[in-house]
C-alpha positions in Angstrom: 10.3 -18.9 -61.2 13.2 -16.7 -60.3 11.0 -14.4 -57.9 9.6 -17.5 -56.2 13.3 -19.0 -55.7 14.4 -15.7 -54.4 11.6 -15.4 -51.9 12.1 -19.1 -50.9 15.8 -18.4 -50.3 14.8 -15.1 -48.2 12.5 -17.0 -46.0 15.1 -19.6 -45.5 17.6 -17.1 -44.5 15.2 -15.4 -42.1 14.5 -19.0 -40.4 18.3 -19.4 -40.0 18.8 -16.0 -38.8 16.2 -16.4 -36.1 17.8 -19.8 -35.1 21.2 -18.1 -34.8 19.9 -15.3 -32.5 17.4 -17.1 -30.4 18.3 -17.4 -26.8 19.9 -20.8 -26.1 22.7 -22.5 -24.1 25.7 -22.9 -26.1 27.4 -25.7 -24.1 26.1 -28.9 -22.3 25.3 -27.7 -18.7 24.2 -29.3 -15.5 22.6 -27.0 -13.0 23.1 -27.6 -9.2 22.6 -23.9 -8.3 19.3 -22.9 -7.3 19.6 -19.0 -8.3 20.6 -20.4 -11.7 17.9 -23.0 -12.3 15.3 -20.5 -11.4 16.8 -18.1 -13.9 17.0 -20.5 -16.6 13.3 -21.3 -16.0 12.6 -17.7 -16.1 14.1 -17.0 -19.6 12.6 -20.3 -21.1 15.6 -22.6 -21.1 14.4 -25.4 -19.1 13.7 -27.3 -22.1 17.0 -26.4 -24.3 18.6 -29.3 -25.3 22.0 -28.5 -23.4 20.5 -28.3 -20.2 21.3 -32.0 -19.3 20.2 -32.0 -15.6 19.2 -30.1 -12.7 18.9 -30.8 -9.0 15.7 -32.2 -7.6 15.9 -29.2 -4.8 15.0 -26.6 -7.5 11.4 -25.9 -7.1 10.5 -25.3 -10.8 6.9 -24.9 -12.1 7.4 -25.1 -15.4 8.1 -28.4 -17.7 11.3 -29.9 -17.8 12.2 -33.4 -19.5 16.0 -33.5 -18.7 17.4 -35.7 -15.8 16.6 -34.6 -12.3 19.4 -35.4 -10.1 19.4 -36.2 -6.2 21.4 -33.1 -5.8 24.4 -32.0 -3.8 26.3 -34.5 -1.5 23.9 -37.3 -2.7 25.4 -37.5 -6.1 27.1 -40.9 -6.5 30.5 -41.3 -8.2 28.8 -43.2 -11.0 26.7 -40.1 -11.7 29.6 -37.7 -11.5 31.4 -39.8 -14.3 28.6 -39.1 -16.6 29.3 -35.2 -16.4 32.3 -35.4 -18.6 32.9 -32.7 -20.8 30.0 -30.7 -19.5 29.8 -27.4 -17.4 28.5 -28.0 -13.7 27.2 -25.2 -11.9 26.8 -25.6 -8.2 26.2 -23.7 -5.1 29.0 -23.2 -2.8 29.8 -26.4 -0.8 33.2 -27.4 0.5 32.1 -31.3 0.4 30.6 -30.9 -3.1 33.4 -29.0 -4.6 36.0 -31.5 -3.3 33.7 -34.5 -5.0 33.5 -32.6 -8.3 37.2 -31.6 -8.5 38.4 -35.0 -8.6 37.1 -35.1 -12.0 39.6 -33.0 -14.2 37.4 -33.3 -17.2 34.3 -31.3 -16.1 34.4 -27.5 -15.8 33.2 -26.3 -12.7 31.4 -22.8 -11.9 30.9 -22.2 -8.2 28.0 -20.1 -7.2 28.0 -18.0 -3.9 24.7 -16.5 -2.5 24.8 -16.8 1.2 24.5 -13.6 3.0 23.8 -11.8 -0.2 20.7 -9.8 -0.9 18.3 -10.9 -3.8 19.3 -8.3 -6.3 23.0 -9.1 -6.2 22.3 -12.7 -6.2 20.3 -12.3 -9.3 23.1 -10.3 -10.9 25.6 -12.8 -10.5 23.0 -15.6 -12.0 22.9 -13.4 -15.1 26.5 -13.2 -15.3 26.7 -16.8 -15.3 24.0 -17.3 -17.9 25.7 -14.7 -20.1 28.8 -17.0 -20.0 27.0 -20.2 -21.0 24.4 -18.8 -23.4 24.1 -17.0 -26.6 21.1 -14.7 -28.2 19.8 -14.1 -24.5 20.4 -10.3 -24.5 16.9 -9.4 -25.4 14.9 -11.4 -22.8 17.5 -10.8 -20.1 17.2 -7.1 -20.6 13.4 -7.6 -20.2 13.7 -9.4 -17.0 16.1 -6.8 -15.9 13.5 -3.8 -16.5 11.1 -6.3 -14.7 13.4 -6.7 -11.6 13.9 -3.2 -11.2 10.4 -2.2 -11.3 9.5 -4.6 -8.7 12.3 -3.5 -6.2 11.6 0.4 -6.7 7.9 -0.4 -5.8 8.4 -2.1 -2.6 6.2 -0.2 -0.1 5.4 -2.0 3.3 2.2 -2.0 5.1 2.3 -1.1 8.9 1.7 -5.1 9.6 4.9 -5.8 7.5 7.5 -3.3 8.8 8.3 -5.6 12.0 8.4 -9.1 11.0 10.6 -12.1 12.2 11.1 -14.7 9.4 11.4 -18.2 10.3 13.1 -20.8 8.2 10.2 -23.4 7.8 6.6 -23.8 8.8 5.2 -22.5 12.2 3.2 -25.6 13.6 2.7 -26.1 17.6 6.1 -24.5 18.0 8.2 -21.8 16.2 10.9 -23.1 13.6 14.6 -23.3 15.3 16.1 -20.9 12.8 15.4 -17.2 12.0 16.4 -15.8 8.6 18.3 -12.4 9.3 20.9 -11.3 6.8 20.2 -13.2 3.8 18.2 -12.9 0.7 15.2 -11.2 0.4 15.1 -10.1 4.0 18.4 -8.0 3.2 16.6 -6.5 0.5 13.9 -5.5 3.0 16.2 -4.2 5.3 17.1 -1.4 2.7 13.9 0.1 3.9 14.5 2.4 6.8 11.1 1.7 8.3 11.7 -2.2 8.1 12.6 -4.1 11.6 13.6 -7.7 12.0 15.3 -10.1 14.3 18.6 -8.3 15.9 21.8 -10.2 14.4 24.7 -9.9 12.3 24.4 -13.5 11.1 22.5 -14.6 7.9 20.8 -17.3 10.1 20.6 -17.7 13.7 18.8 -19.9 16.3 16.4 -17.6 18.1 16.5 -16.7 21.7 13.4 -16.5 23.7 14.6 -13.5 25.8 15.1 -11.5 22.5 11.7 -12.7 21.1 10.0 -11.3 24.1 11.6 -7.8 23.6 10.0 -7.5 20.1 7.0 -6.2 20.8 4.2 -6.0 17.9 6.3 -8.2 15.6 4.7 -10.5 12.9 6.0 -13.9 12.9 6.1 -15.6 9.3 7.1 -19.0 8.7 8.7 -19.3 5.2 9.0 -22.6 3.2 8.8 -23.8 -0.3 5.5 -24.2 -2.1 3.9 -25.9 -5.1 3.0 -22.8 -7.1 4.5 -19.6 -8.1 1.7 -17.7 -5.9 2.3 -17.0 -2.2 -0.1 -19.1 0.0 -0.9 -17.6 3.3 -2.0 -19.5 6.2 -3.1 -18.0 9.5 -1.9 -19.9 12.6 -2.9 -17.5 15.2 -3.0 -13.8 15.9 0.2 -12.5 14.7 1.7 -15.8 13.1 1.3 -16.9 9.7 2.9 -19.3 7.2 3.9 -18.3 3.6 4.7 -20.8 1.0 5.9 -20.3 -2.5 7.8 -21.9 -5.2 11.5 -20.4 -4.8 10.7 -18.5 -1.8 14.0 -20.1 -0.2 16.0 -19.7 -3.5 18.0 -16.6 -3.7 17.8 -14.5 -6.6 14.9 -14.0 -9.4 12.5 -16.2 -7.6 12.9 -14.4 -4.1 12.4 -11.1 -6.1 9.1 -12.4 -7.2 8.4 -13.4 -3.8 9.0 -9.9 -2.8 6.4 -8.6 -5.3 3.6 -10.7 -3.9 4.9 -10.1 -0.2 4.4 -6.5 -0.1 0.8 -7.0 -1.6 -0.4 -9.2 1.3 -3.1 -8.3 3.6 -2.6 -10.4 6.5 -5.7 -10.3 8.9 
């Protein structure tokens, strides 16, 4: 009888320890930051009871039962009042910051990702997750190893060494904006053989005269997709559309985009 009681309390202790050290959020959180939400998805925290809301602009593919907000500047004053005593993580935006700063009983964490390569955005999102969570060291270390493996194995085929990335789908005409020095493109620029649209800006409206000088370049229209697998669509010779959930969200999701991108065999 004594042995059975000891065994029972030992099992109970193990259950409690498992609960204490499992990865979870330690504070009520609202994520209006794409990079942070996508990392929360990767480390299986979308269903954490402390994740009260995310933005409708975040292309998650796993189940989430919390509130999905209209996001960003579309937040109403009444909605913001519900954020009392919660931590809001938001992507850098002057207008949104002004809106949120009016409420002193909200803790704000601003996330900056513009003109920063994917690996550094990922590292910044990890630091934020570490601040708001507990017991996540093991899974974050696992993701770190995965990220390092992906980035150390990036080898480009000849067809992908000269690319112009357009923001949005290529249809009858090219999208107005080119992605140059931001996110996954900055990551590709670390490869000596890689060439893209010449500009010092993160995003720029393309010039016809400059495009005409870029001989034998592949044109790729990048957009958000419905799945975590890249969908490639050939428009015509040398022009393709690529879509994937998180393709335009800096950080972990763009690192997964890169993993698949370098394996593409465009005909």
